[in-house]
C-alpha positions in Angstrom: 4.5 166.2 78.8 7.7 164.5 80.7 9.7 164.4 77.6 12.5 162.0 76.7 14.0 159.9 79.4 16.6 160.9 81.8 19.6 159.5 79.8 18.7 161.8 76.8 18.4 164.7 79.1 21.9 164.4 80.4 23.4 164.1 76.9 24.3 167.9 76.3 26.6 168.2 79.2 28.1 164.9 78.4 28.5 165.5 74.9 30.1 168.9 75.6 32.5 167.1 77.9 33.3 164.3 75.6 34.1 166.8 72.6 36.4 168.6 75.0 38.2 165.4 75.6 38.4 164.5 71.9 40.0 167.8 71.2 42.7 167.5 74.1 43.1 163.9 73.1 44.0 165.0 69.6 45.8 168.2 70.7 48.0 166.0 73.2 48.8 163.6 70.3 49.7 166.1 67.9 51.7 168.3 70.1 53.6 165.2 71.2 54.4 164.2 67.7 55.6 167.8 66.9 57.9 168.1 70.3 59.1 164.7 69.3 60.0 165.1 65.4 59.5 168.6 64.7 57.5 170.6 62.2 59.3 168.9 59.0 58.1 165.3 60.0 55.0 165.4 62.4 52.7 165.2 59.3 54.1 162.1 58.0 54.5 160.4 61.2 50.8 161.2 62.2 49.5 159.9 58.8 51.4 156.5 59.2 50.3 156.1 62.6 46.8 157.2 62.3 45.3 154.0 63.4 47.1 153.8 66.5 46.1 157.5 67.2 42.5 157.0 66.6 42.7 153.7 68.7 44.2 155.3 71.8 41.5 157.9 71.7 38.8 155.6 71.8 40.7 153.8 75.0 40.9 157.0 76.6 37.5 158.0 76.4 36.2 154.4 77.4 38.6 154.8 80.4 37.1 158.1 81.2 33.6 156.7 80.8 34.1 153.7 82.8 35.7 156.0 85.7 32.4 158.0 85.8 34.2 161.1 84.6 30.7 161.9 82.4 28.6 161.3 85.1 26.8 164.7 86.1 28.0 164.2 89.9 30.5 166.3 91.5 31.8 163.3 93.1 32.5 161.6 89.9 34.8 164.4 88.8 37.2 164.2 91.7 41.2 164.1 91.1 41.5 160.6 92.0 39.1 159.0 89.5 40.8 161.3 86.9 44.3 160.2 87.7 43.1 156.5 87.9 41.4 156.9 84.4 44.5 158.2 82.8 46.8 155.5 84.2 44.3 152.7 83.0 44.3 154.3 79.5 48.1 154.5 79.6 48.4 150.8 80.6 46.0 149.6 77.8 47.4 151.8 75.0 50.9 150.6 75.9 49.7 147.1 76.3 47.7 147.1 72.8 49.5 149.5 70.6 53.3 149.8 71.9 54.0 146.1 72.9 52.7 145.3 69.1 55.3 145.8 66.4 52.5 145.8 63.8 50.9 149.3 65.2 53.8 150.4 67.3 53.5 153.9 68.7 57.0 155.6 69.4 58.0 155.2 73.1 58.7 159.2 73.2 55.3 160.1 71.6 53.3 157.5 73.7 55.0 159.0 77.0 54.7 162.7 76.0 51.0 162.2 74.9 50.1 160.5 78.2 51.8 163.4 80.3 50.0 166.0 78.4 46.7 164.3 78.5 46.8 164.1 82.3 47.4 167.8 82.4 44.9 168.4 80.0 42.2 166.2 81.5 42.5 167.9 84.9 42.4 171.1 83.2 39.2 170.6 81.3 37.4 169.4 84.3 38.5 172.3 86.4 37.2 174.7 83.4 33.9 172.6 82.9 33.1 172.8 86.8 33.7 176.5 86.6 31.7 177.1 83.7 29.0 175.1 85.1 29.0 177.1 88.4 28.1 180.2 86.3 25.3 178.3 84.6 26.9 177.0 81.6 24.6 174.7 79.7 21.7 175.1 82.3 18.2 175.7 81.4 16.0 178.2 83.2 13.2 176.7 85.0 10.4 177.1 87.9 9.6 174.4 90.1 6.0 173.6 91.1 6.1 171.9 94.6 3.6 170.8 97.2 6.1 171.2 100.0 10.0 172.5 99.4 10.8 171.8 102.9 9.9 167.8 102.5 11.7 167.7 99.2 15.1 169.0 100.6 16.8 166.5 98.3 15.5 167.5 95.3 15.8 171.1 95.8 19.6 171.0 96.6 20.1 168.6 93.6 18.5 171.2 91.4 20.5 173.8 93.0 23.9 172.1 92.5 26.2 173.5 90.0 25.9 170.4 87.8 22.2 170.4 87.5 20.8 170.7 84.1 18.5 173.3 85.5 18.6 176.8 86.9 15.7 177.1 88.8 14.3 180.8 88.8 11.7 180.3 91.8 9.1 178.2 93.2 5.2 178.1 92.8 3.5 176.3 95.6 0.7 173.7 94.5 -1.1 173.7 97.7 -0.6 176.6 100.0 -2.6 176.9 103.1 -5.8 178.9 102.5 -5.4 182.5 104.2 -1.9 182.2 105.2 0.5 184.8 103.1 3.1 183.1 101.0 6.7 182.9 102.0 9.1 185.0 100.2 11.4 182.2 99.9 12.1 178.5 100.6 15.4 176.8 100.8 17.0 180.0 99.2 14.6 180.1 96.2 12.2 182.8 95.9 8.4 182.0 96.1 6.8 183.3 92.8 3.1 182.6 93.6 0.7 179.7 93.6 0.8 176.6 91.1 -2.3 178.1 89.6 -0.5 181.2 88.4 2.2 179.3 86.5 0.9 180.5 83.0 0.8 184.1 84.3 4.5 184.0 85.9 6.0 182.1 83.0 4.5 184.8 80.4 5.9 187.7 82.5 9.3 185.9 82.9 9.7 183.1 80.3 11.9 180.0 81.0 12.7 176.8 79.2 10.9 174.2 81.6 8.4 173.9 84.2 9.5 171.2 86.7 6.7 169.3 88.6 7.7 167.8 92.1 4.8 165.4 91.7 3.6 163.2 88.5 1.5 165.3 86.3 -1.4 163.2 87.0 -1.5 164.6 90.5 -1.4 168.1 89.3 -5.1 168.2 87.6 -6.1 171.9 88.6 -3.1 173.1 86.5 -3.3 170.7 83.3 -4.8 173.4 81.1 -2.2 176.1 81.5 0.6 173.5 81.4 -0.8 172.3 78.2 -1.0 176.0 76.7 2.7 176.6 77.9 3.7 173.3 76.2 2.2 174.4 72.9 4.1 177.7 73.4 7.5 175.5 73.7 7.9 175.4 77.2 9.3 171.8 78.5 7.1 170.3 81.0 9.1 168.1 83.3 7.0 165.7 85.9 8.3 164.4 89.2 9.3 160.8 87.9 11.1 162.3 84.9 12.8 164.6 87.2 13.9 161.8 89.6 15.4 160.1 86.5 17.4 163.0 85.3 19.1 163.8 88.7 19.2 160.5 90.3 18.8 158.0 87.9 16.1 156.2 89.8 12.1 155.8 90.0 10.9 156.9 93.4 8.5 154.2 94.7 6.2 156.8 96.2 5.2 157.4 92.5 4.8 153.6 91.5 1.8 152.2 91.0 0.4 149.4 88.7 -0.6 151.7 85.9 3.1 153.3 86.0 4.4 149.6 85.8 2.4 148.9 82.8 3.4 152.1 81.2 7.2 151.3 81.9 6.7 147.8 80.5 5.1 149.2 77.4 8.1 151.6 77.0 10.8 149.4 77.8 13.2 148.3 75.1 13.4 144.7 76.4 11.3 143.2 73.8 13.5 144.7 71.0 17.1 143.9 72.8 16.1 140.5 74.3 17.7 138.2 71.7 20.7 140.6 71.0 21.2 140.9 74.9 21.4 137.2 75.1 24.0 136.8 72.3 26.0 139.6 73.9 25.8 137.7 77.5 27.3 134.2 75.8 29.8 136.1 73.5 31.3 138.1 76.7 30.6 135.1 79.1 33.0 132.9 76.8 35.3 135.8 76.4 35.6 136.3 80.1 36.5 132.4 80.6 39.8 133.2 79.0 41.1 135.0 81.8 38.6 133.9 84.2 39.6 130.0 84.2 43.3 130.7 85.0 42.3 133.3 87.8 39.4 130.7 89.1 42.3 128.1 89.2 44.4 130.5 91.5 41.6 131.3 93.8 40.5 127.7 94.1 44.0 127.0 95.2 44.2 129.6 97.9 41.0 128.5 99.3 42.1 125.0 99.4 45.5 125.6 100.9 43.7 127.8 103.7 41.5 125.2 105.4 41.1 121.9 102.7 37.3 122.6 102.4 35.5 122.7 99.5 36.3 124.9 96.7 33.1 126.0 95.3 29.8 127.3 97.0 26.5 126.7 95.6 23.5 128.9 96.8 19.8 129.1 95.5 19.0 132.4 94.5 15.6 134.0 92.7 15.5 134.2 89.2 13.6 135.5 86.4 9.7 134.9 87.2 10.6 133.8 90.7 12.3 130.6 89.3 14.8 129.5 91.8 18.3 128.4 90.4 21.6 127.4 91.9 24.1 130.3 91.8 27.7 129.3 91.9 30.4 130.9 93.7 34.0 130.5 95.2 33.6 129.8 98.7 34.7 132.6 100.9 33.4 131.6 104.4 34.3 128.6 106.5 32.8 125.3 105.4 30.6 125.0 108.4 29.1 128.6 108.0 25.6 127.3 107.5 25.7 124.0 109.1 22.4 124.9 110.7 20.7 126.3 107.6 20.7 129.7 106.3 21.4 132.3 108.5 21.9 136.3 108.6 25.4 137.5 108.1 26.7 140.0 110.5 28.8 143.0 110.5 32.8 142.1 110.5 31.3 138.3 109.9 34.0 135.9 111.6 32.9 133.4 109.3 34.5 134.8 106.3 38.0 133.6 105.9 41.1 135.4 105.2 41.4 134.4 101.6 37.5 134.8 101.2 37.8 138.4 102.5 40.0 139.3 99.3 37.7 137.3 96.9 34.8 139.3 98.0 36.5 142.7 98.0 37.6 142.2 94.4 34.4 140.1 93.4 36.7 137.0 92.5 34.3 134.7 94.4 31.9 135.7 91.7 33.9 134.3 88.6 31.9 130.9 88.5 28.7 133.0 87.7 29.9 133.1 84.2 28.6 129.7 84.1 25.0 130.6 85.1 25.4 133.2 82.4 26.1 130.6 79.8 23.1 128.4 81.3 20.6 131.2 80.7 19.8 131.7 84.5 21.6 135.1 84.4 22.5 138.0 82.3 25.8 140.0 82.7 23.6 143.0 83.6 20.5 143.2 85.5 19.0 143.2 88.9 21.3 141.4 91.3 19.5 138.1 92.5 18.5 137.6 96.0 18.1 134.6 98.2 14.6 133.2 98.5 14.4 134.0 102.1 15.4 137.4 101.7 13.1 138.0 98.9 9.8 136.6 100.6 10.7 139.0 103.6 11.5 142.1 101.5 8.2 141.7 99.5 6.1 142.1 102.6 7.9 145.1 103.6 8.5 147.1 99.9 5.8 147.5 97.4 6.6 145.9 94.2 9.7 144.4 95.2 9.0 141.3 93.3 8.8 143.3 90.1 12.6 143.2 89.5 12.1 139.5 89.0 10.5 140.0 85.9 13.9 140.3 83.7 16.9 138.0 84.2 19.3 138.8 87.1 22.6 140.0 86.5 26.1 139.6 87.6 26.1 143.4 88.1 23.5 146.1 87.6 22.4 149.8 87.6 21.7 149.5 91.3 25.1 148.0 92.0 27.0 150.9 90.0 24.9 153.8 91.8 24.3 152.2 95.3 26.7 149.3 96.1 25.8 149.2 99.7 22.4 148.1 101.0 22.9 147.8 104.5 19.2 148.8 105.5 15.6 148.4 104.5 15.6 152.1 103.4 18.7 151.3 101.1 17.0 148.6 99.7 14.1 150.5 98.6 16.6 153.0 97.0 18.3 149.9 95.1 14.5 148.8 93.9 14.5 152.4 92.6 17.6 152.2 90.8 16.4 148.7 89.4 13.1 150.2 88.1 15.1 152.7 86.1 17.1 150.2 84.7 14.1 148.0 83.8 12.3 150.8 82.0 15.4 152.3 80.3 16.9 149.1 79.3 19.4 148.9 76.4 22.5 147.4 75.0 24.1 150.8 75.4 23.1 151.2 79.0 24.3 147.7 79.7 27.7 148.6 78.3 28.0 151.6 80.4 27.2 149.6 83.6 29.8 146.9 82.5 32.4 149.5 81.9 31.7 151.3 85.3 31.9 147.7 87.2 35.1 146.9 85.8 36.5 150.5 86.9 35.0 150.0 90.3 36.7 146.6 90.7 40.0 147.6 89.2 40.2 150.7 91.5 39.1 148.6 94.6 36.1 150.9 95.2 32.7 150.2 96.2 33.1 146.5 97.2 30.9 144.3 99.6 33.5 144.2 102.1 32.8 143.9 106.0 30.4 147.0 105.9 28.1 145.5 103.9 28.3 142.2 105.4 25.9 143.8 108.0 23.1 144.1 105.3 21.5 140.7 106.1 21.6 141.2 109.4 19.7 144.7 109.4 17.3 143.5 106.9 16.5 140.6 109.3 16.1 143.1 111.9 13.8 145.2 109.5 11.8 142.5 108.1 11.5 140.2 111.4 7.9 139.9 112.9 7.1 141.6 116.1 7.2 140.1 119.2 
């Protein structure tokens, strides 16, 4: 009854926004040609440079996607991201197309089109957000919930301008007997009890019924929900709703039955060989710029303190099998002379060069060799150290489930929640990992890889001094009492 996955549910708004960008890109290019060459020659010029025009369009779309401009989140429509995405696209199109005489774009057309696209992309997103504010592309819905006050994050997300739903009202699943229903909760009208869902939906039809809990936890309304489903109303349960709004699986709904269903629905079995082939191909490709960069980083490390360049650390791989992860050393050579220790905030063991290596993840370049050896994938749950994994498995249910798939250089959790400086944040990252494991696909891997490249290039969401407190806070949270 939950319907398609969260990824497909967000596609309507994304498709509209992508189509708007395609129209704007084409218009900017055509207008630039017309301004540069006039009405007499613009068509001949366009036809003779059609390949470069189409290529630049794809570069812009990829840049916008990597910058998160198609994510349904107000933060991802900020002006800085739009500006950076445009500048990145201009740089790539200039290098790929302008710098090559074989497929050269005229300098005037290139600059004019870039300026027009910058203006158009800002305008499109402004108009798009304004349209969403007035309910454009939102589906009418009722929310069935046990306790709206306890699910404030969910209700706020549903009421946001970028929500795919327009909630008409709330139906309470377990109201207190004998106590009158409130008129509203969190700004939404209370329309009755969950048992009244069929009557309310027939009196005021909507497109969707949203359940705050998994459908199995609402047995008393299964019959009316089934009849509404046959009448054409979409039923979305709590797990699917979290996937749609947040891109994660709430741990409070996860049990052995859900894990089996997720494993059955996961496309890993179909993409496993293709994923491995893609890992090898892109790892080899990454070595082209990676080897010179690694040499420069190694030189900088060596010049600072004359210590070893590389650092080896045991991590937990697929099936909880330990493997040696390679990194460029970013701490003092004696950082762990007494064994593995928890790092602290503003860790003074990190060298000056190491700070910048960590900030831009250059210290992780040697992990390309872990990928080639088959110990890691480009995309997957981030591998943890055995000491941390053992402690976290005692505190967080199903934490070990993330080791059922190959660990990754980057992942959905790293893109969505870069910092995990507390036990609760680690729980949230596990929820993102479970979402990835259920929805794993080459397309999702490509999206994660693109967004990772953008965040590194933009200098955003890096594991800098703030995140170095993670291990200390995890140590405090998982340490035995007394």
